[in-house]
C-alpha positions as CSV (number, residue, x, y, z in Angstrom):
1,X,0.0,0.0,0.0
2,X,1.3,3.4,-1.0
3,X,3.0,5.4,1.8
4,X,2.4,3.1,4.8
5,X,2.1,5.0,8.0
6,X,5.8,5.4,8.5
7,X,5.2,8.7,10.2
8,X,3.6,7.0,13.1
9,X,6.5,4.5,13.5
10,X,8.9,7.4,13.4
11,X,7.0,9.3,16.0
12,X,6.5,12.2,13.8
13,X,2.7,12.6,13.9
14,X,-0.1,11.6,16.2
15,X,-3.6,10.8,14.9
16,X,-6.4,13.1,15.9
17,X,-9.7,11.8,17.0
18,X,-11.6,9.6,14.6
19,X,-14.3,12.2,14.3
20,X,-11.7,14.6,12.9
21,X,-9.8,12.1,10.9
22,X,-6.8,14.3,10.6
23,X,-3.2,14.3,11.8
24,X,-1.7,16.8,14.2
25,X,1.6,18.5,13.4
26,X,4.8,16.8,14.5
27,X,6.4,18.3,17.6
28,X,9.7,18.9,15.7
29,X,11.3,18.6,12.3
30,X,12.1,15.0,11.5
31,X,15.7,13.7,11.1
32,X,14.9,12.6,7.6
33,X,13.6,16.0,6.5
34,X,16.7,17.7,8.0
35,X,18.9,15.4,6.0
36,X,17.0,16.3,2.8
37,X,17.4,20.0,3.5
38,X,21.1,19.8,3.8
39,X,21.3,19.3,0.0
40,X,18.0,20.8,-1.3
41,X,18.5,24.1,0.5
42,X,21.5,24.5,-1.8
43,X,20.3,22.7,-4.9
44,X,16.7,24.1,-5.0
45,X,16.8,27.4,-3.0
46,X,13.6,28.7,-4.5
47,X,11.7,25.6,-3.5
48,X,13.3,25.7,-0.1
49,X,12.2,29.3,0.4
50,X,8.6,28.5,-0.8
51,X,8.4,25.7,1.7
52,X,9.9,28.0,4.4
53,X,7.0,30.4,4.0
54,X,4.4,27.7,4.2
55,X,2.2,26.3,7.0
56,X,3.9,23.0,6.5
57,X,7.2,24.6,7.6
58,X,5.6,26.0,10.7
59,X,4.0,22.6,11.4
60,X,7.3,20.7,11.0
61,X,6.0,18.9,7.9
62,X,8.8,18.7,5.4
63,X,10.3,16.9,2.4
64,X,10.2,13.4,3.9
65,X,6.7,13.6,5.4
66,X,5.3,14.2,1.9
67,X,7.7,12.3,-0.4
68,X,8.4,9.1,1.7
69,X,7.4,5.9,0.0
70,X,7.2,2.2,0.8
71,X,9.7,0.1,-1.1
72,X,6.9,-1.8,-2.8
73,X,5.4,1.4,-4.3
74,X,5.5,1.4,-8.1
75,X,7.3,4.7,-8.3
76,X,9.5,4.3,-5.3
77,X,13.3,4.6,-5.5
78,X,16.3,4.8,-3.2
79,X,17.8,8.2,-2.7
80,X,20.5,9.0,-0.3
81,X,19.5,6.1,1.9
82,X,15.8,6.9,1.9
83,X,13.0,5.3,-0.1
84,X,11.0,8.2,-1.7
85,X,8.8,9.0,-4.7
86,X,8.7,12.1,-6.7
87,X,4.9,12.2,-6.9
88,X,2.9,13.4,-4.0
89,X,-0.7,12.2,-4.6
90,X,-4.0,12.8,-2.9
91,X,-3.5,9.5,-1.0
92,X,-0.4,11.0,0.5
93,X,-2.1,14.3,1.4
94,X,-4.9,12.3,3.0
95,X,-2.7,11.4,5.9
96,X,-3.2,14.9,7.2
97,X,-6.1,16.2,5.1
98,X,-8.5,13.2,5.0
99,X,-11.7,15.2,4.9
100,X,-10.5,17.4,2.0
101,X,-9.2,14.5,0.0
102,X,-12.5,12.5,0.5
103,X,-14.5,15.5,-0.8
104,X,-12.1,16.1,-3.7
105,X,-12.3,12.4,-4.7
106,X,-16.0,12.7,-4.9
107,X,-15.8,15.7,-7.3
108,X,-15.7,16.1,-11.1
109,X,-12.3,17.7,-10.6
110,X,-10.8,14.4,-9.6
111,X,-12.4,12.7,-12.6
112,X,-11.1,15.1,-15.2
113,X,-8.5,12.6,-16.4
114,X,-11.3,10.5,-17.7
115,X,-11.5,12.8,-20.7
116,X,-8.7,10.6,-22.2
117,X,-10.1,8.9,-25.3
118,X,-13.0,11.4,-25.6
119,X,-13.9,13.5,-28.7
120,X,-11.8,16.3,-27.4
121,X,-8.8,14.0,-27.3
122,X,-9.5,12.9,-30.9
123,X,-8.9,16.5,-31.9
124,X,-5.6,16.8,-29.9
125,X,-4.3,13.3,-30.8
126,X,-5.4,12.9,-34.4
127,X,-6.8,16.1,-36.0
128,X,-4.2,18.5,-34.5
129,X,-1.5,16.1,-33.6
130,X,0.6,13.1,-34.7
131,X,2.7,10.4,-33.0
132,X,5.9,12.3,-33.4
133,X,6.7,12.5,-29.7
134,X,8.5,9.2,-28.8
135,X,9.3,8.3,-25.2
136,X,10.1,5.2,-23.4
137,X,6.5,5.0,-22.1
138,X,5.2,5.7,-25.6
139,X,7.5,3.8,-28.0
140,X,4.8,4.0,-30.7
141,X,4.6,7.8,-30.2
142,X,2.1,10.2,-28.7
143,X,0.7,13.6,-29.8
144,X,2.6,16.6,-28.3
145,X,-0.6,18.6,-28.7
146,X,-2.3,16.3,-26.2
147,X,0.7,16.1,-23.8
148,X,1.2,19.9,-23.7
149,X,-2.5,20.8,-23.9
150,X,-5.3,18.5,-22.8
151,X,-3.2,16.5,-20.3
152,X,-1.8,19.5,-18.4
153,X,-5.3,20.6,-17.3
154,X,-7.2,17.3,-17.2
155,X,-4.3,15.2,-16.1
156,X,-2.9,12.0,-17.6
157,X,-2.0,8.5,-16.5
158,X,1.5,8.7,-15.0
159,X,3.8,6.1,-16.5
160,X,6.6,4.9,-14.2
161,X,9.8,3.8,-15.8
162,X,12.4,1.5,-14.2
163,X,14.1,3.0,-11.1
164,X,11.1,5.1,-10.2
165,X,11.6,7.6,-13.0
166,X,8.6,9.1,-14.6
167,X,8.0,9.1,-18.3
168,X,8.5,12.7,-19.8
169,X,5.2,12.5,-21.7
170,X,3.3,12.2,-18.4
171,X,5.5,14.2,-16.0
172,X,5.7,17.0,-15.1
173,X,2.0,17.1,-14.8
174,X,-0.3,18.7,-12.3
175,X,-3.6,18.1,-14.1
176,X,-6.4,18.1,-11.6
177,X,-7.6,14.7,-12.7
178,X,-4.2,13.0,-12.9
179,X,-4.2,9.2,-12.7
180,X,-1.6,8.3,-10.2
181,X,0.4,5.1,-9.8
182,X,-1.1,4.4,-6.4
183,X,-4.6,4.3,-7.8
184,X,-5.6,7.8,-6.6
185,X,-7.1,10.4,-9.0
186,X,-6.1,14.0,-9.0
187,X,-3.4,16.5,-8.0
188,X,-3.8,18.8,-5.0
189,X,-0.9,20.7,-6.5
190,X,-3.3,21.9,-9.3
191,X,-4.7,24.5,-6.9
192,X,-2.3,24.5,-4.0
193,X,0.9,25.1,-5.9
194,X,4.0,23.6,-4.3
195,X,5.9,24.2,-2.2
196,X,4.3,26.9,-0.2
197,X,0.7,25.5,-0.8
198,X,-0.7,29.0,-0.2
199,X,-4.3,29.2,0.8
200,X,-4.4,32.8,-0.5
201,X,-3.2,31.6,-3.9
202,X,-5.9,28.9,-4.0
203,X,-8.5,31.5,-3.2
204,X,-7.4,33.8,-6.0
205,X,-9.3,33.6,-9.3
206,X,-6.0,33.5,-11.3
207,X,-5.3,30.0,-9.9
208,X,-8.5,28.7,-11.5
209,X,-7.5,30.4,-14.7
210,X,-4.9,27.8,-15.5
211,X,-7.7,25.6,-16.9
212,X,-11.0,27.6,-16.8
213,X,-10.4,30.0,-19.7
214,X,-10.4,29.9,-23.5
215,X,-13.1,29.4,-26.1
216,X,-15.1,26.6,-24.5
217,X,-15.0,27.4,-20.8
218,X,-13.8,31.0,-20.3
219,X,-14.9,31.2,-16.6
220,X,-11.9,33.3,-15.7
221,X,-12.6,35.9,-18.5
222,X,-16.3,35.8,-17.6
223,X,-15.5,36.4,-13.9
224,X,-13.2,39.3,-14.8
225,X,-16.0,40.9,-16.9
226,X,-18.6,40.5,-14.1
227,X,-19.3,42.8,-11.3
228,X,-17.8,40.3,-9.0
229,X,-14.5,40.3,-10.8
230,X,-14.5,44.1,-11.2
231,X,-15.0,44.5,-7.4
232,X,-12.3,41.9,-6.7
233,X,-9.5,43.4,-8.8
234,X,-10.3,46.9,-7.7
235,X,-10.5,46.0,-4.0
236,X,-8.0,43.1,-3.8
237,X,-6.3,44.7,-0.8
238,X,-9.6,44.3,1.2
239,X,-10.0,40.6,0.4
240,X,-8.0,39.3,3.4
241,X,-7.0,36.3,1.2
242,X,-4.3,34.9,3.6
243,X,-6.5,34.9,6.7
244,X,-6.9,31.5,8.4
245,X,-10.6,31.9,8.9
246,X,-12.2,33.2,5.7
247,X,-15.9,33.5,6.0
248,X,-17.7,35.7,3.5
249,X,-19.5,38.5,5.3
250,X,-17.2,38.3,8.3
251,X,-13.6,38.2,7.1
252,X,-14.2,39.9,3.8
253,X,-17.1,41.4,1.9
254,X,-15.7,43.4,-1.0
255,X,-16.2,40.6,-3.6
256,X,-16.5,36.9,-4.0
257,X,-13.9,34.8,-5.8
258,X,-14.3,31.4,-7.5
259,X,-13.5,29.8,-4.2
260,X,-16.0,31.9,-2.3
261,X,-18.9,30.6,-4.4
262,X,-17.9,27.0,-5.0
263,X,-15.8,26.0,-2.1
264,X,-15.2,28.4,0.8
265,X,-16.9,28.7,4.2
266,X,-20.0,30.7,4.8
267,X,-21.8,31.4,8.1
268,X,-23.9,28.3,7.4
269,X,-21.6,26.0,5.4
270,X,-18.1,24.6,6.0
271,X,-15.4,24.5,3.3
272,X,-15.9,21.8,0.7
273,X,-13.5,20.4,-1.9
274,X,-16.3,19.0,-4.0
275,X,-16.9,21.9,-6.4
276,X,-20.2,20.4,-7.6
277,X,-22.1,20.8,-4.4
278,X,-23.2,24.3,-5.2
279,X,-23.9,23.9,-8.9
280,X,-27.4,23.4,-10.1
281,X,-26.8,22.9,-13.8
282,X,-24.1,20.9,-15.6
283,X,-23.5,23.0,-18.7
284,X,-20.7,20.8,-20.1
285,X,-22.7,18.6,-22.5
286,X,-24.6,19.8,-25.6
287,X,-27.9,19.9,-23.6
288,X,-27.5,21.0,-20.0
289,X,-28.4,18.4,-17.4
290,X,-28.8,18.5,-13.6
291,X,-25.6,17.7,-11.8
292,X,-26.9,14.6,-10.0
293,X,-27.5,13.1,-13.5
294,X,-23.9,13.5,-14.5
295,X,-22.7,12.4,-11.1
296,X,-24.7,9.1,-11.5
297,X,-23.1,8.4,-14.8
298,X,-19.6,8.8,-13.2
299,X,-20.6,6.8,-10.1
300,X,-20.1,9.7,-7.8
301,X,-21.9,10.1,-4.4
302,X,-23.3,13.3,-5.6
303,X,-25.9,11.2,-7.5
304,X,-27.8,11.3,-4.2
305,X,-27.7,15.1,-3.9
306,X,-30.6,16.8,-5.8
307,X,-29.9,20.0,-7.7
308,X,-32.3,21.8,-5.5
309,X,-30.1,21.2,-2.5
310,X,-27.0,22.4,-4.4
311,X,-28.9,25.5,-5.5
312,X,-29.8,26.3,-1.9
313,X,-26.1,25.9,-1.0
314,X,-25.2,28.5,-3.6
315,X,-28.1,30.7,-2.6
316,X,-26.6,30.7,0.9
317,X,-23.4,32.1,-0.5
318,X,-25.3,34.8,-2.5
319,X,-27.3,35.9,0.5
320,X,-24.1,36.9,2.2
321,X,-24.2,40.0,0.0
322,X,-27.6,40.1,-1.8
323,X,-31.1,40.1,-0.6
324,X,-33.6,37.3,-1.4
325,X,-35.4,38.9,-4.3
326,X,-32.1,39.6,-6.1
327,X,-31.0,36.0,-5.7
328,X,-34.3,34.5,-6.7
329,X,-34.6,36.7,-9.8
330,X,-31.1,35.9,-10.8
331,X,-31.9,32.3,-11.0
332,X,-35.0,33.0,-13.1
333,X,-32.7,34.8,-15.6
334,X,-30.1,32.0,-15.5
335,X,-32.6,29.2,-16.0
336,X,-34.2,31.1,-18.8
337,X,-30.9,31.4,-20.7
338,X,-30.1,27.7,-20.1
339,X,-33.5,26.6,-21.4
340,X,-33.2,28.9,-24.4
341,X,-29.9,27.5,-25.6
342,X,-31.1,23.9,-24.9
343,X,-34.5,24.1,-26.5
344,X,-33.8,26.5,-29.4
345,X,-30.4,25.2,-30.5
346,X,-28.6,22.4,-28.9
347,X,-31.5,19.9,-28.5
348,X,-32.8,20.2,-32.1
349,X,-29.3,20.6,-33.4
350,X,-28.2,17.3,-31.8
351,X,-31.2,15.6,-33.3
352,X,-30.4,16.9,-36.7
353,X,-26.7,15.9,-36.4
354,X,-27.7,12.4,-35.5
355,X,-29.9,12.1,-38.6
356,X,-27.0,13.5,-40.7
357,X,-24.5,10.8,-39.7
358,X,-25.4,8.3,-42.5
359,X,-24.9,11.1,-45.1
360,X,-21.4,12.2,-44.1
361,X,-18.0,10.5,-43.6
362,X,-18.0,8.5,-40.4
363,X,-14.5,9.7,-39.6
364,X,-14.8,12.3,-36.8
365,X,-13.9,15.8,-38.0
366,X,-13.5,14.7,-41.6
367,X,-16.5,16.8,-42.4
368,X,-17.0,20.6,-42.2
369,X,-20.3,20.0,-40.4
370,X,-18.5,18.2,-37.6
371,X,-16.5,21.3,-36.7
372,X,-19.6,23.5,-37.1
373,X,-21.7,21.5,-34.8
374,X,-18.9,20.9,-32.3
375,X,-18.3,24.7,-32.0
376,X,-22.0,25.5,-31.7
377,X,-22.4,23.3,-28.6
378,X,-18.9,22.9,-27.2
379,X,-17.7,26.5,-27.6
380,X,-20.6,28.9,-28.1
381,X,-23.2,27.0,-26.3
382,X,-21.1,26.6,-23.2
383,X,-20.0,30.3,-23.3
384,X,-23.5,31.5,-23.4
385,X,-24.6,29.4,-20.4
386,X,-21.5,30.0,-18.4
387,X,-21.8,33.7,-19.1
388,X,-25.3,33.8,-17.7
389,X,-24.3,31.7,-14.7
390,X,-21.6,34.2,-13.7
391,X,-23.3,37.4,-15.0
392,X,-21.1,38.4,-17.9
393,X,-23.5,39.8,-20.5
394,X,-20.9,40.1,-23.3
395,X,-20.0,36.4,-23.0
396,X,-23.7,35.5,-22.8
397,X,-24.6,37.5,-25.9
398,X,-21.8,38.4,-28.3
399,X,-19.5,35.4,-27.5
400,X,-22.5,33.2,-26.8
401,X,-26.0,33.3,-28.3
402,X,-25.1,35.6,-31.2
403,X,-22.4,33.2,-32.3
404,X,-24.6,30.2,-31.8
405,X,-27.3,31.8,-33.9
406,X,-25.0,33.1,-36.6
407,X,-23.4,29.6,-37.1
408,X,-26.6,27.7,-36.7
409,X,-28.4,29.7,-39.5
410,X,-25.5,30.6,-41.8
411,X,-23.3,27.5,-41.5
412,X,-25.2,24.5,-39.9
413,X,-28.5,24.7,-41.8
414,X,-26.9,25.2,-45.2
415,X,-24.5,22.3,-44.6
416,X,-27.5,20.1,-43.5
417,X,-29.3,21.1,-46.7
418,X,-26.2,20.2,-48.8
419,X,-26.1,16.7,-47.2
420,X,-29.8,16.3,-48.0
421,X,-29.2,17.3,-51.6
422,X,-26.2,14.9,-52.0
423,X,-28.2,12.1,-50.4
424,X,-31.2,12.6,-52.7
425,X,-28.9,12.6,-55.8
426,X,-26.8,9.5,-54.7
427,X,-29.0,6.9,-56.2
428,X,-28.5,4.8,-53.1
429,X,-31.8,3.8,-51.5
430,X,-30.4,3.9,-48.0
431,X,-28.9,7.3,-48.5
432,X,-32.1,8.6,-50.1
433,X,-34.1,7.5,-47.1
434,X,-31.6,9.0,-44.7
435,X,-31.8,12.3,-46.7
436,X,-35.6,12.3,-46.6
437,X,-35.6,11.8,-42.8
438,X,-33.1,14.6,-42.3
439,X,-35.0,16.9,-44.6
440,X,-38.3,16.2,-42.8
441,X,-36.7,16.9,-39.4
442,X,-35.0,20.1,-40.7
443,X,-38.3,21.4,-42.1
444,X,-40.0,20.6,-38.7
445,X,-37.3,22.5,-36.8
446,X,-37.3,25.5,-39.1
447,X,-41.1,25.7,-39.1
448,X,-41.2,25.7,-35.3
449,X,-41.9,28.8,-33.3
450,X,-38.3,29.2,-32.4
451,X,-37.1,29.3,-36.1
452,X,-39.9,30.1,-38.4
453,X,-38.7,33.7,-38.7
454,X,-35.8,32.3,-40.8
455,X,-38.3,31.1,-43.4
456,X,-40.1,34.5,-43.5
457,X,-43.0,33.1,-41.5
458,X,-42.9,35.4,-38.5
459,X,-46.4,36.0,-37.1
460,X,-48.0,39.2,-38.2
461,X,-48.3,40.5,-34.6
462,X,-44.6,39.8,-34.0
463,X,-43.7,41.5,-37.3
464,X,-45.8,44.5,-36.4
465,X,-44.1,44.7,-33.0
466,X,-40.7,44.5,-34.6
467,X,-41.6,47.2,-37.1
468,X,-42.9,49.5,-34.4
469,X,-39.8,49.0,-32.2
470,X,-37.6,49.9,-35.2
471,X,-39.5,53.0,-35.9
472,X,-39.4,54.1,-32.2
473,X,-35.6,53.5,-32.2
474,X,-35.1,55.7,-35.2
475,X,-37.2,58.5,-33.6
476,X,-35.2,58.4,-30.4
477,X,-31.9,58.7,-32.2
478,X,-32.7,60.8,-35.2
479,X,-30.6,64.0,-35.8
């Protein structure tokens, strides 16, 4: 078993009560750590200084307490008379932080490495990449695009080479869903950057920005645009980020951060390392689902926590600064946007894409329509919903619903019609039937209330209202 409780044998730590499930700090620095420091203070002075500013240093927790290994561990090796491992995994951290690790292990963060083999990885490994990166762990080659891109956020399976060395395609890696040799998932280092493991840093939005930014999940940019982000960056000196107790409304009140809303303590809730316990929509898939649905698919304990409970958890955070009407009305707006994207675009869009499959190349991303549909739901659809969730109107509209609509009507629909035309002209009975089915569904969608404007079939009352609004606008702004 990884990292047997050698600390206890050495008299370094004493277990706290079973109710707490934690380990108290050692009374003094261990002999093993002192031996480590004799060299690493000189060889790695910056790491030594980072550790020296940490709570670990003040608690007499050093190199050996984290890096010690059992000789049977897959990644263990002998170093200066000690058996150690380079990787420090959640299982190691659990010796002192059992509650945090248990919560983290139940979260989607810890499962982020399961993206390996998904459609996203087809892009990085095949469409964008090749097998030109050859390592001992990947003698057949691996895509450098996946290694340097996807895996650095999501995590990868760490491959251990002889002598405890780690394959360079898989390490260094602090991906939050890293698959570790001891069977644990995740990397605490993703948020609590070594070796100072600063709580202030983990509370800062920039820390989340390593992964939560870009075209498909720009939460950091969304936060910066929002009133929350504006307040944070203009009043960062009032945030008290390094305070031990960090309760919103008591220890700070200028603004919330990512941690405030998703993890940190309130007057009524304790800290949680399961970031899904305050989220009431999972906006990752093409059509948003409730989080307990996605938790059930992944076998997570959150499958038993209804979205209404999670929403109440988040409302509790909101109510630290906002009054009830504000919070309730916000959720009406947010739900409205989620339902709009789901019902107008991504649900019918997905149905059309499924019907189009027999009419296109079966190779993923070998068709223009594959990219078009992927960006509608994976990029633009997510941006719109995340923008609404975090109150960033520009991301909701111009980077979100506008781009969804533009690409749906000017790219997706014409590409679907082209597939119908080619299918009808193919002479293949199976393709002709597939084309007829797709054409019928496309006509059904375009003639629905959500899309009939596109065919010039807007209701007269709606057309009259649009005309009046245009005339009123011109009157207001005429010279």
